[in-house]
C-alpha positions in Angstrom: 8.8 -58.7 21.9 5.1 -59.0 21.3 3.4 -56.9 18.6 0.4 -56.3 20.8 2.7 -54.6 23.3 4.0 -52.2 20.7 2.0 -49.0 20.1 3.4 -48.6 16.5 0.6 -50.0 14.3 0.4 -46.7 12.4 4.1 -46.9 11.6 3.9 -50.5 10.5 0.9 -49.7 8.4 2.9 -46.9 6.7 5.6 -49.5 6.0 3.0 -51.8 4.6 1.7 -49.1 2.3 5.3 -48.6 1.0 5.6 -52.3 0.5 2.4 -52.4 -1.5 3.7 -49.6 -3.8 6.9 -51.7 -4.1 4.9 -54.7 -5.3 3.0 -52.6 -7.9 6.3 -51.0 -9.1 8.0 -54.4 -9.4 5.0 -55.8 -11.4 5.2 -52.8 -13.7 8.9 -52.9 -14.2 9.4 -56.7 -14.6 6.5 -59.0 -13.7 8.4 -62.0 -14.8 11.2 -61.4 -12.2 9.4 -59.8 -9.3 6.6 -61.4 -7.3 3.6 -60.3 -5.4 5.2 -60.2 -1.9 7.4 -57.5 -0.3 8.9 -57.4 3.2 10.9 -55.0 5.3 13.3 -55.8 8.2 13.3 -53.1 10.9 16.0 -53.2 13.5 15.7 -51.6 17.0 17.4 -48.5 15.8 14.8 -48.0 13.2 17.0 -48.9 10.2 14.7 -50.4 7.6 15.6 -52.5 4.6 12.9 -53.4 2.1 12.9 -56.1 -0.6 10.6 -57.9 -3.1 10.5 -61.6 -3.7 12.2 -62.4 -7.0 13.2 -65.3 -9.3 16.9 -66.2 -9.4 18.8 -67.1 -12.5 18.4 -70.8 -11.6 14.6 -70.4 -11.5 14.2 -70.6 -7.7 12.3 -67.9 -6.0 13.9 -65.9 -3.2 11.0 -65.0 -0.8 10.7 -61.4 0.3 11.7 -62.1 4.0 14.9 -63.8 2.9 15.6 -61.0 0.4 15.2 -58.4 3.2 17.4 -60.4 5.6 20.1 -60.8 3.0 20.0 -57.1 2.1 20.1 -56.1 5.7 23.2 -58.2 6.4 24.9 -56.9 3.3 24.4 -53.3 4.4 24.5 -53.5 8.2 25.9 -56.9 9.2 24.3 -59.2 11.8 20.6 -58.8 12.5 20.1 -57.4 16.1 17.8 -58.9 18.6 14.3 -57.4 18.6 14.3 -56.8 14.9 10.8 -57.0 13.3 9.7 -58.2 9.9 6.8 -56.3 8.2 5.5 -58.2 5.1 2.5 -58.0 2.8 1.9 -61.7 3.5 2.5 -63.9 6.5 5.6 -66.1 6.3 5.4 -69.4 4.5 5.9 -72.6 6.5 5.2 -75.5 4.0 7.5 -77.1 1.4 7.6 -75.2 -1.9 9.6 -76.8 -4.8 10.5 -73.4 -6.4 11.5 -71.6 -3.2 15.2 -71.0 -2.5 16.2 -72.4 0.9 14.1 -73.2 4.0 10.6 -71.9 4.7 10.4 -68.3 5.8 9.0 -69.5 9.2 12.1 -71.6 9.7 14.3 -68.7 8.5 12.8 -66.2 10.9 13.1 -68.7 13.7 16.8 -69.2 12.8 17.5 -65.5 13.0 15.6 -65.0 16.2 12.9 -62.8 14.8 10.2 -62.6 17.4 7.6 -60.3 15.7 6.0 -60.2 12.2 3.4 -57.6 11.2 1.7 -58.5 7.9 -0.9 -57.2 5.5 -2.6 -60.5 5.1 -2.5 -63.8 7.0 -2.1 -66.6 4.4 -4.8 -69.1 5.2 -3.0 -71.9 3.3 0.0 -71.7 5.6 -1.3 -70.8 9.0 -2.3 -74.4 10.2 1.3 -75.7 9.7 2.9 -72.4 10.8 1.5 -72.1 14.3 3.2 -75.1 15.7 6.5 -74.2 14.2 6.8 -70.5 14.6 8.8 -68.9 17.4 7.5 -65.4 16.7 4.3 -63.4 17.2 2.4 -62.5 14.0 -0.3 -59.9 13.7 -2.3 -58.8 10.7 -2.9 -55.1 9.9 -6.1 -53.6 11.3 -6.5 -51.4 8.2 -9.0 -52.9 5.8 -7.7 -51.1 2.7 -4.2 -52.3 3.3 -5.4 -55.8 4.1 -7.6 -55.9 0.9 -4.6 -54.8 -1.2 -2.3 -57.4 0.3 -5.0 -60.1 -0.1 -5.5 -59.1 -3.7 -1.7 -59.6 -4.3 -1.8 -63.0 -2.5 -4.9 -64.2 -4.4 -2.8 -64.0 -7.7 -0.9 -67.1 -6.6 -2.8 -68.8 -3.7 
């Protein structure tokens, strides 16, 4: 499934707005635990699971895409074909010493995710990501959402 074939940008932008609020709420509630990236997994039936990235008890960070996938599996089971990830930041692809598990690009490839809609394309990850990713990624066309997501990302990029 290609995102440019899906006439649902308004819906994905609405999800991104909710994810931005989630980041702000996480920072207000516990900035030490919750990070500046949120993601949602949306299945073909429209079931949506949202999650923030967070620091585990062992000090490793669970990225938002992994958190959303794990939460979805806990609630609904296997992730159906044609599910989509919406995230405030495009998926990571490079090694990170503090990240739990494989890169988000590798994780999404493993789960067969074919589409990602994001608030901001991470310029530090895109060069290594393009050759590895098996999914289509599009950035929001809404400048206010993009600016908010970029502001979140600039706190750690």
